[in-house]
C-alpha positions as a Markdown table, in Angstrom:
| # | Residue | x | y | z |
|---|---|---|---|---|
| 1 | Met | -0.8 | 12.1 | -1.4 |
| 2 | Ser | -1.3 | 9.1 | 1.6 |
| 3 | His | -3.8 | 9.2 | 4.1 |
| 4 | Leu | -3.7 | 6.4 | 7.0 |
| 5 | Ile | -6.5 | 5.9 | 8.8 |
| 6 | Leu | -6.4 | 3.2 | 12.3 |
| 7 | Phe | -9.9 | 0.9 | 13.5 |
| 8 | Ala | -9.0 | -0.9 | 17.1 |
| 9 | Asp | -7.3 | -4.1 | 15.4 |
| 10 | Asp | -7.5 | -2.7 | 11.7 |
| 11 | Thr | -5.1 | -0.2 | 9.8 |
| 12 | Asp | -5.7 | 1.3 | 6.3 |
| 13 | Ile | -3.5 | 3.3 | 4.3 |
| 14 | Phe | -5.1 | 4.8 | 0.6 |
| 15 | Val | -2.4 | 6.5 | -1.4 |
| 16 | Ala | -3.0 | 8.2 | -5.1 |
| 17 | Asp | -1.2 | 9.0 | -7.4 |
| 18 | His | -1.4 | 9.3 | -11.1 |
| 19 | Asn | 2.1 | 8.0 | -11.9 |
| 20 | Leu | 2.4 | 4.5 | -11.1 |
| 21 | Asn | 6.4 | 5.4 | -10.3 |
| 22 | Asn | 5.4 | 7.9 | -7.3 |
| 23 | Leu | 2.1 | 5.5 | -6.3 |
| 24 | Ile | 5.4 | 2.3 | -5.6 |
| 25 | Arg | 7.2 | 4.8 | -4.1 |
| 26 | Asp | 4.4 | 6.6 | -1.5 |
| 27 | Ile | 3.3 | 3.4 | -1.0 |
| 28 | Ser | 6.9 | 2.0 | -0.3 |
| 29 | Tyr | 7.3 | 5.1 | 2.3 |
| 30 | Glu | 4.5 | 4.6 | 4.5 |
| 31 | Leu | 4.8 | 0.8 | 4.6 |
| 32 | Gln | 8.7 | 1.4 | 5.9 |
| 33 | Leu | 6.7 | 3.7 | 8.3 |
| 34 | Ile | 4.1 | 1.3 | 9.5 |
| 35 | Ser | 6.6 | -1.6 | 10.1 |
| 36 | Glu | 9.2 | 0.5 | 11.6 |
| 37 | Trp | 5.8 | 1.2 | 14.1 |
| 38 | Phe | 5.2 | -2.1 | 14.7 |
| 39 | Gln | 8.7 | -3.0 | 15.8 |
| 40 | Val | 9.1 | -0.1 | 18.4 |
| 41 | Asn | 5.6 | -1.0 | 19.0 |
| 42 | Asn | 6.3 | -4.7 | 19.6 |
| 43 | Leu | 3.8 | -6.0 | 17.3 |
| 44 | Ser | 3.6 | -8.0 | 13.7 |
| 45 | Leu | 1.8 | -7.7 | 10.6 |
| 46 | Asn | 0.1 | -10.9 | 10.0 |
| 47 | Val | 0.2 | -11.5 | 6.1 |
| 48 | Asn | -2.3 | -13.8 | 5.7 |
| 49 | Lys | -5.0 | -11.4 | 6.5 |
| 50 | Thr | -3.8 | -8.2 | 4.8 |
| 51 | Asn | -4.1 | -7.4 | 1.0 |
| 52 | Phe | -3.9 | -4.1 | -1.5 |
| 53 | Val | -6.3 | -3.0 | -4.5 |
| 54 | Phe | -5.1 | -1.1 | -7.4 |
| 55 | Phe | -8.3 | 1.4 | -8.1 |
| 56 | Val | -7.5 | 2.8 | -11.9 |
| 57 | Ser | -9.4 | 3.7 | -15.2 |
| 58 | Pro | -9.9 | 1.8 | -17.8 |
| 59 | Lys | -7.5 | 2.9 | -20.1 |
| 60 | Asn | -4.5 | 2.0 | -17.3 |
| 61 | Val | -5.4 | -1.2 | -16.0 |
| 62 | Met | -2.9 | -3.1 | -18.2 |
| 63 | Ile | 0.0 | -1.3 | -17.1 |
| 64 | Ile | -1.2 | -2.4 | -13.9 |
| 65 | Ile | -1.4 | -6.0 | -15.3 |
| 66 | Ser | 1.6 | -6.1 | -16.2 |
| 67 | Trp | 3.6 | -4.7 | -13.3 |
| 68 | Leu | 1.7 | -7.1 | -11.3 |
| 69 | Ile | 3.6 | -9.8 | -13.8 |
| 70 | Lys | 6.9 | -8.6 | -12.8 |
| 71 | Tyr | 6.7 | -9.1 | -9.0 |
């Protein structure tokens, strides 16, 4: 499940799933769509102002940490 929120000069994407592989797939898909939209509208992404946050239950913290270390 994903949800896009647009502000005047800011965009937030919320993606939720209990399965990490599905989450990665969904985030990748949403980022591809946004990338295409930016290109069509002659916009660019400021990577210096781009962030991501994982919200996970305590039992899944080590799974996320090990995934982040790989990438």
